Structures are given as structure tokens and as C-alpha cells.
N, C-alpha and C positions, 0 to 999 in steps of 0.2 A: 504496499499499501504505500503511497504519499502521506509523507507528514501531510494530514489533512485529506486523504486521497490513497488511491490502491498504487502498490509497486511489482515490480516483477523481479526476478531470479537475477541472481549475481553471477557472473559470467566463469564457470569453474577454472578457464582456459586462463584468463588474465590474473588469477589468485597462488601466490606459492606458500610454502607449507609456515605458520608461523612460530608453529609449537604443539605435534602432538604428542605433545610428553615432556618431548625434547626439551623445555623450558621447566621441567621438574625439576631436572639434576639426578642424583643417585649414579645408580651402577652404571647404566648405559643410557643413550638415546638414540632416537630413529636415523639411521646413514642418511646422510646428506646426499646421494646420489639417488637415494628412492623415489620413485614417483609419488605424488598425493595420490591416495585413493579416494576413489568416487564412487557412488555406491548407486546407484538407480533402474536398479531390473539388469544393467549389465554386468558385466565379468570384473572383477577386482584385480586390481593392482599386486603383482608379487613379489615379496622379495626376498635372496636366497634365505635360507635354513639349513642352520647344520645340525645334525642328532647330537645330542647329547644324553649320556648315558652315564649317570653319578658315581660314587661309587658309594658303599653299604658302611656301616660305622667301622673303624678300624680298629682293633683290639687293644684295648685299655686305655679308649680315648677319657679326656676327662669330660665332665658335666661341660664345661664350656664346647669341647670341641665336637660333645655331640649334638648340640643346637645347633652348631654354626653348620654343623654335616647335614641336619635335620631340613634347614632352611635353604641349602645349598642342593638340595636334593627334589625341592619342588621346582626345579628349573630342568627338569627330566623334557626332552623333548626327543618322540613324541609325545605330550603331556601324558604324567603317568604319576600314582602316589604310589606304586608298587616299593620303589629303594626308600622312600621318605618312610611308609610306615617298619621298616624294619628297625628305624630307631626308636622305636615305643616297646613297651612292655606289650607283652601279648594280650593285657585286658585289655588298653586303650587302642591297642592296634582292632583289637575286635570290635570296639563302638566308635572309630573314629570314621566322620562320614566328611570328608574336607569336597567331595561331587556337590554339596549344597551351596557353596558359598566360594568364590574368591577374592581374597583382599589384595588389591594391588598398593603398594605402600612405596614411599621413598624416605633416603637419606637413614637408613636401617644400624640400627649399632648392637651389638649382643655384648655383655657386662655379668662378671658372677656376681651372685646374688646370696651370698653363704655355700657351705658347701653342699647342698642339693636345690641349689635354686640359681637359674641364668637370666636374668632379666633381657627382654628382644624390645629394644625401641625402634618404633618407625612413624615417620606420618602418614595417617591414609590418604591415599589418591582416589581413590576409586573403591567400588565392589562389583562383583559379577555376582550372579543368580546364577541358578544352576542350569539354565536354558539360555545361558549370555548376556543378558541385560544389564545396562552399566550404568550404575548412578553414582553420578560423580560428590565427591566428596564436597557439601556445602560450607564444614570449614577448614580454612587452610590448615587451621593445628588441632586438626581432630589426631588423635593419637590410634596408632592403631599395634598399641603396646600389648606386651603379654608376658608372665615371668610364666615359666616353665620348670617345673620338679621334676626331678629324675631320682631313678629309686633302683637297686642292684638288682641283675640277672641274669644267675647263675657267673656273678662275678663282673657283670658288666654295666655300665651304665645305661641307663636306659629312660625315653619320657614318659613321665606316664601320663599328663595332661594336655594334651598338643592341642590346638585351638580348632574347633568344626569348621576348617576353612583349607584351602589351598593360597600361600603367601607367595605372591610375587612379585620384583621388583617391578617400577613402570619403563626399567627398560627393558626387560624379559620383557613385558606385554607388546611393549611397543614393537619390538621383534619378532613375534612368535603369535599375534594375534593379528587378527581381520575386520573390518567391520564389513558384516554383508546383513541380509533382511530374508527376514520371513516374507510371505507372500500370502495373506488372507484376503476376503470378499469384503466388501462394504457393505450396507444393509439393502442395497439394491442388487447384489450380484454379478453388477454391471463393470466394477473397477477395483483392481485389484492391491490392494493397502503395504504398502512395504512395512513391517515389523522390525528396527532394526537390534541389532546383538551383536554380541563378538564371539567368535571361534576360533579355535587354534587351525593355525596353517597347516597344511597338510593332506597324507593322504586320507584321510577321512571325513572330509569337508562335508565332501556331495553326503554321506553316510548321515555325519551329524545335521545337515540341513535336512534331509527327509524326515528325523527322528524329533527334532523342532518342529517341523508343519504336523506331524502323530500327536505333538504335545500341544498343540494349541496355541495359542495368542499372549502375550503380557498380559498379564493385569488389569492393565487401564485400558487396553483395547478390548477386553472380553467380550463386553457386553455390545461393542459397535462392532465390530467384525466376525466372520466366522468361515467355517473350514468344510469343501466339498468330501474331507476325508472321513470315514466312518467310522465313529465314536471306537467301534472293535478294531479298526486297520490295525494290520501289524506289518513292518519292512522287515523285509528278509536282515539276516546278519548284517551285510553291507550294501552300499552300492558302489559298485563296480564301475569303473570307467576302462572301456575295453580300449586296444591301441587305435582302433579310430576314432577316440573321442567322444564315441555314445554310453552313456551313461544307464545303467540298465536299473531301474526301481522296481523292486520286483515286493509286491504285495499280497499280500493273501487273497481267500478266495470273497472276502466280504465288498470287495470293490465291482465285483460279477452284479451286485446288485443295485447299481447307480443307473439311471436313465438315463439315453444318449445325452444331454444335455449336459447333464451332472458329470460324465464321462467326459468330456469337453472341457466344463469350469475344470476338475481335477487335471487333468492335462495343463490348462493351464497355467495352474498353480505352479505344478511341479515345475513345468521349464521355467516359469519367471523366476522360479528359486536356483534352481540347478545352475542357470545361464550363467550367475555369478563365479562359479566353477573354474580354474585355470584348465584349459586341454578340452572341457567338453563343448562338441558342436553337435549333438543330437542328446535326444533322451527317447528312452522307452520304456513303456509304461507294461507291465506284466502282472497278472492275478492270476494266481493259484498257477503259478509257473507257465502259464500261453500269453501271450500276448494280448494285450484289453482293448477290445475293437472299439475307435473312437470315429464316428460319422464322419466324410470328409477329410478326416486324418491319416497319415503315413505312418506305418509301423513304428519308423524310427522320424522324431517332428523336431524339429529345427527351430534355431532356438528364437525365431522371428518371427514362429507360425503364429502365435497368439499373442502378437503385439498389440491387438485391438483391445485388449481388457486391459492395459494400461492409462494410465490420466492420461489427458489432453496434451496433446505434442505446442510446444512454443510455437508462435507466431514466425516464419520466418519475412525477412524482409527489409527487417530492422528499422523498421517505420516506427516514429514515436510521437506522444501526442504530447501537447503542453500548452500553460493558456498564457497568452501576453498582452496585460490588462484587459483581463476577463474574458475577455476571445478564444476560441479555439485554435490552435494552429497545427501545422507539424512538421516535424524536424526530423530530418533526415541527413546525419554527418551535420552539417554545419550550414545545410540550407533548413531556410525556415519560410514555408508557406502557409495563405490563411486554409483553414478546414471549410470546406463552401456549406458542407453542412444538409441538412433535408429540411431544415425552415427557410421560409418563405419572408423575403423582405428583411428588414433588421436582423443582423444576429444577435441574438441573443447573451446579457452578461453572465457568468458561468463563474462560481464559488468555488466549484470540487466537480470532476468527472470521472467517468469511468467507461472503455469502449470494450465492447465484447464481439469475436470476430464466433460466430458460434453457427450448428445448423439444426437448431431445435428455439424457432424456426428460421429466424433471422439474424441480423447482424443488426447490434442495438448500441445505442448513447445513451447514456446513465450520467445525470446532471444534476447538480445541487441550487438553486435560484441563489441569487447574489446576496440575497438578505436571509441565506439559511436557514429560508423556515418550508421550503419545498424541495421535493424530489422528481424531476422529470424525467422520463426518456423519449427517445424517437426509434423507428425502425429505421434502418440505414439502407435496407434495399430493396424496399416496399413503393415508395416515390410518394408515400404520405411524409405532409409536412405540418402535423396538427401531432404534438404533446400527446402522451400520457400522462395524466399527474397519479403516480405511484403515491406519495406521502404529501400530506398536506398538513399546516399547523404545526411543523415543526421547532424544535428550539436548539438555532446553532448545529445544524446536521455538518456531516461532514464524514467523509471517506466513504462513496458509494462502489461497490463494489458485487460483481455479478458472479455467481457459482457456477459450477457443472451443470446443475440442473433448469438451469434460467433464472433461477430466483433472485434480488435484488438486496444486496445488506447493506445499512447506514448505517454509522453511529450520531449519536446524538449525546448532550451536554447538557445534564439537568444537574440540581443537586440533588442529594451530595455527592453524586459522580455522573456513571454514563450508561448508557444503555446498547444494546445492539437491536435495531427493527428489521424483517426482513420481510422483503413484499414479493409479491407474484400475481400472475395474472392469473385469475380464477373466476369462475361460475359469471362471465364475461365483463369481471373488474377487478380492478387493484384489490387483493386481501393482505393485508399487515399484522404480522406478530414481533412479538417482542423475547428474546433468548433470556433465558435467565443465568447471569454471569458466574452466581457464584464470588470467590474473593475481589472478580474485578467490578461487581457491583457498584465497591466505593472508590473506583480509581477514576481518573480522568484520561480516557484514551484515546491518545493523541496519534496512531500509525496501529493499522491491523491488517491482515493479509491471509485468507483462506490458502489452506494447502489445495497443490495441483489432484488430489485422489480427493476433496472433498470430505475429511475424517477429522484436520486438526485447523488450528486458528493459532497465530501468533500477533501478538500485541506489545505495543509501545505505549504506557500507563506508568501514573504516577499516581500514588495513597492520596486522597484527598482529609487531613484530617484539622478541621476548622478551615484558616485561612492561609497556611501554610503547606501546599501540598512537598509531596514527600520527594527525593529523587526519582527519575524515571527510571524504570528495571524494563527488558524483553520478559512476557511471559509468555506461554502456552498452556494450553488446552486442547482438548479428546472434544470435538460435538457429540452430544447423544442426541437421538432420533426416537421419539415417540412411536408406537406403535404403528401410526398414519403415516410415518416417515417426516415427521416435520420437524427440525431439530426445533427441541424447547431448551436447552440448556449445556451450559459448558462442566464437563468434569477433570480431573487431573489437571488444575489449574495450580502452574507451578512455575519460578521466575527460572528463565535460561542460565545455566551456571556453567563454565569451565573450570577443573580446579588450578588452571596457571593463568587465567586472565581474567583479567578483572574488567569489564567493559564500563564506560561511565557515559554518561547523559548520556546513552542511544536517541537518537530521535525519527529514527525508521527501521522499517524492517519489510522485507519479503521471503518468498520462496525459494530456494534454487532448484530443488524438486522436491520430492514427497519428505525425504530423511534430513532437508537441511535448508535452513535460513541466512537469509543474508541482512544484515544489518547494519546503519551508519551508528560509528558510536566512536568516543576516544578511549584509547588503552594507553595508561599512565600518560607523558608529557606531549606524545605526539597529537595533534591535531585530528578531527576526525575523519575518519575515511572508512571506506567500506570493508565488510568482514564477513566471512561464510562458515556458520559453526556448525556443525551434526544435533540434529533436535535432543540428542543426549547428552549433551555440554563436551563429548569426548574429543573431539577434533574444532580447529580455527585453521584460518587460513584468510592470509591479506593480500592487500593490490602488490605486484612486484617495483612497483614504483609509486611511493606515496604521494600521497595528496596533498596539495600547497594548504597553507592555511588563509584556506576564503569563507571557514565559516558555513562548511555545507549540514544541510540540515535535511537534503531530502534525498532520494536514491533512487534510481529506472537502472531495471537490469534482468537482463531475460538468457535464459539456458540456450535459444536460438546460435547456430553456430555463426554467423553473418551479424549477430546484433553486438552493441557497443554498451557500456557502463557508463552511464550520467548521473552527475549530481549537483544538486542547486543548493543556491541558499537563500533568505528571506528577503534579500534587497532586488532576488531575480537573475543573482548570473547563475550560467548554466555551464558544466562542463563537460568532454567526454572524454572518454579513456581511449587513445588511439590504438591498435593492434600491438603497436611497439612498447607500450606501456606509458606512453607521456598521456598529458593531460593538457586537452583544448578549452579555450573557451569558446561555445557555440555561436555567442551573438553578441553583439553591445547592446543590444532593443531586452526590457528587461523578460524573462522565459520563467514561468514556478509549476510546480507540479506536476514535471518531467511525466511521462507514465507509457509504458507497453500498452497496447490492446491484449485482453484476455485469450485464450486460448479456445480453439472452438468446443462446445461439450461431447460430451460424449454419448454413445448412440442408446436411444430411447427404451429398447426392447430387450430379452433374450430370447434363444441362443444367439451369440456372434459369430459370424462366417470366418474361417481360419484367413490368415494374411497369406498369400501367394510367397510361394520362396523367391 
């Protein structure tokens, strides 16, 4: 969203790695020649990994050596706790459940604390749950310390009270784990929604991805997404990748009970999830040992066969819209031309706007009136010049934004905070309802954006407490849909946090893809500039060439390969970032609220047709 309007995704090609745990210090960092990992339904980049088989306990090792050996044993790769268990007493080894949780730490020390105690001290960076969901430490001083007790077993020291977690350094995590996503269906079964997790690199990645699908979505998404996989489905011991690059997914006979449409949806879910695995070029689904028949699809499904199940693609062409003294203009690089518009006679003055290029059924323009009391819409390809009044009598309206279903969202500022109003044409006329915002209800929303898959929202907001608003923060939330499909409230509302980077005074936010948000903020003494952050807070990327001190407050970005990144300030200055990374002033004329058009909407019915190879 624009700050007071809509915003488009930040180009990953124009970004460099700021600090995916490299800023955390500790044992190791990301190699500086590795590619930035990008997850959007495509395969992830890989880094060379070295197998490591840690040694078991040495004879007559001291308590301090035993604890240090235990910590080192959790660096085994392929990831395993077998050697680490050798450092435990038999009773402790029998009760140890490290698979439930992984603690990522930094700045470790181990010191003796008495003859039978060893103190492990570290700063907790983040945790992974059993399925790989990353949760950053919101407090940078959070302690991951533990006092280990040791006792004699056959004359040798062994640990009696291990932590019920794997303990790994931030460097080990950066080198041996990779961000991936499990794909589940939105409530309409039209769009596959990524559920971001981390898994260990290596040969078991495909197997662990499919097992993750069988385990279902993470708790914060469980009520909003679903899977086609039957609850009783089981996968074979592994998902092998053949020499020709085909991944064989061997399910039990429960998949045979699926309808033809469900089989297609199952195939799409598996292909979107497994296309992230390096070397995989196709997927074959088997049920009960035989290929599962899927109407319209070959036995081996290519990685692009089910592309239509993804969120809308970005609009190519690099065309940008902006306001010049309240009038809509088109920006192409440094060229600025008036937008002819669907109106007749004098062009109206606008306070905010959003352009949607959709197939459901027409392209549309939404605008907030100059006095911010009404929301007007025009159809751009029907020849009609008469606007539809979607909302009237509003107070300080801002941020109009189309979603993939053709509904229009707008922010309204009222005391003591903000509201989000959703309007759509129904029963012959506009109908509106308000979304319950939970913790955001008592904030002033200064920018917001809907994710491409329509499941999440990102917002820049500041809490309102009397006459002294708090500092701005970036918040994320999940859109909850009532049984009829209407969004009625936000759930899982929380600030966007990165363990190593403090974003100060953010002013704008948009989605780079369904798992990454782009925001405009300050970091340390640097002036405001664009950043790209994974929704779980695990990675941060910044522009290769820093933006000058121009007082940037608005951001326009798109993931289309031919698009540019634009930033604007409150006095009408607009700058673009050229392909070589340099920032250039677009025009000396005042231009505000730069905005890329929204992508085409998703199909309105199922089952979907497969995409031709």
C-alpha cells in the first residue's frame, strides 16, 4: 500500500543480503558468495553442505568436556540426535525428545558450576517447532541458558537433564537449514497458500516436505487453510528422486477415494511444494503402488503444470500510477503523462487511489474523494464514465485496495483508532461491512497491504493512547473468513520482528510475494530505504545502493521482472532505482502516492485446467 494508499512488491533482483543471521555473530555466518534465498513456489537456492559425524564421548572425559561434546554433537549433518544421545544417562536418553523443538542460539559459553554441574550460557535467536515453523526471539537479550547436571554411569560422566530441544548455533542454522513452504488451499480452494517453514538441507528434503503436508498447516493458519490429503493418508518411508529428476510420492490407498477434481488439487499441492527441491523436474503420484490417475494430467507432472493454482501474477510493463496535484498520471520510467481516465469533462481531484487489472469482470479504478468522505469506482474497459459510489459519509478515508475477489478495502480513521471497511457490488448495489481488527483497532493505520494469496495483511500502524501516539510498527495478521466466505476479523496479529535488525519509523509496506513483505524504514543511522523481510522475521534484504537522505515516506514496488522500484516523499519528490542500482529523480513536478496496478484476479470456479507444458 501507499502510505495513505496501496503499495506493490519490492524487486528481489535489486536487493542484497543485509543479514540473514550473519549479523548475529557467533560461530559462523552465511558464506558471502551464496545466493539470496527466494521462496515463491520455485526451487530454493542451495549452498554446498559438508557432512559431519561428531565423535562420541571420550573415555574419562570431564563434566565440562561431556557438555561441550553434547553441544557439538547437535551439529551432526545429516541432522541427527543419535550421537548426542550417547552423552546422556540411559534414563535421560530414554526420555529425551529433541525433535519437539530446536533452539537457535548465539554467543555461547560453557563453564563449570560445581563438581557435577556445567552452565551453558547463550543468547536465544529463535526457535523452530517440530514442523519447522520459525519464531524469532522478540527480546534480544532472551536467555537460552541451561545448567546441566552430570552423574556417573559405569565410571563415566553422563548428562542427566538434557534440554528437550536441539541446540544449534545461528551459523549452523544459516548453513544447513533453508526456508521452504508447505502449500495449502485457501477457503475457496482456488489458491494455494504458502505456509513458511525451515527444513534441513540434503537428501531428505523432499521426504520432509511431504511429511509436513501430511501433518497439516501451522496453528495460526489451521482455521483458514486446508489440505486435500486425506487425514488418514500415509507416505512411504521416503520420497525418492530418480536419476531423471522425477520425485515419486508414494501414498497409501486412501488417495484412491478422492474425486477427479480432488486428485487434480492434490497433484497441484504436491507439485507446488516439491518444486522447491533442487534437481526435481517432475512429480509422479502413486497410490497403493500404482500411478494415481488424474484427468488431463500426464503420469509425470511438470513443475509448471499447475501454475494456475498460484496467486495472481504481477502486471508486466512497468507502468506506474501517481497523483500530480490531485490528478491521476501515468509514470513510465521518467516519463509522466496525464491519465485520460473514464471520466467525462473535467478530471476529478483525488486524495488516494488504486488500479486493478482483473478478469472478474473488468479493470477498475478506485479513488478516495478529495475531502476523504467517499470512495468512487470506475470501470476502465466498458466505456462508462459514471462512477459508482462504493462508500459515502466516511471520515478521513484512505488506502483503497482491491483484493483478488473484486472486493474493495479502505481504511477509515476514527477515534480512538482505525477501521478497515470492505465493499463489493452485491444484489444490484454496493454493500459494505467492517472487519474486526483485534489489537489493531486502537491504532492509526498509516499503510496496509493485502497478500497476493488473499490470506494475510501487513500494516504500518501506531498505537493511540490519548494525545500521544506510539512509535510506528509493522504488523502482520491473518484474515479470518466467516462460513459464508466474508472476511470478518483479523487473527494472529503481531509485530514483524527480526532478531538482528530493528526497523525504526516505518512508513510504508507491501508484499513482495506471499511470504515476504517489503517496507520503507530506517535501520540505525541510515536514512529510510526499502527492505524485504520474510513474514516469520528470519531474513532481511536491503537495496544494493543506499538511498540518499530524501525523506522517503512512500514506496512503489513490483515483482514483475521489467519493473522498477520507486520511492516518494511528502513534498512530491519521486525517485526510481535504475537496473544498475542508482537512484534517479523522476520529475521536478510534484508526484505523490506512486502505485503499481494490482494483478489480475484468480479464476472464479473449479476445477482448474492444467497449464500446457
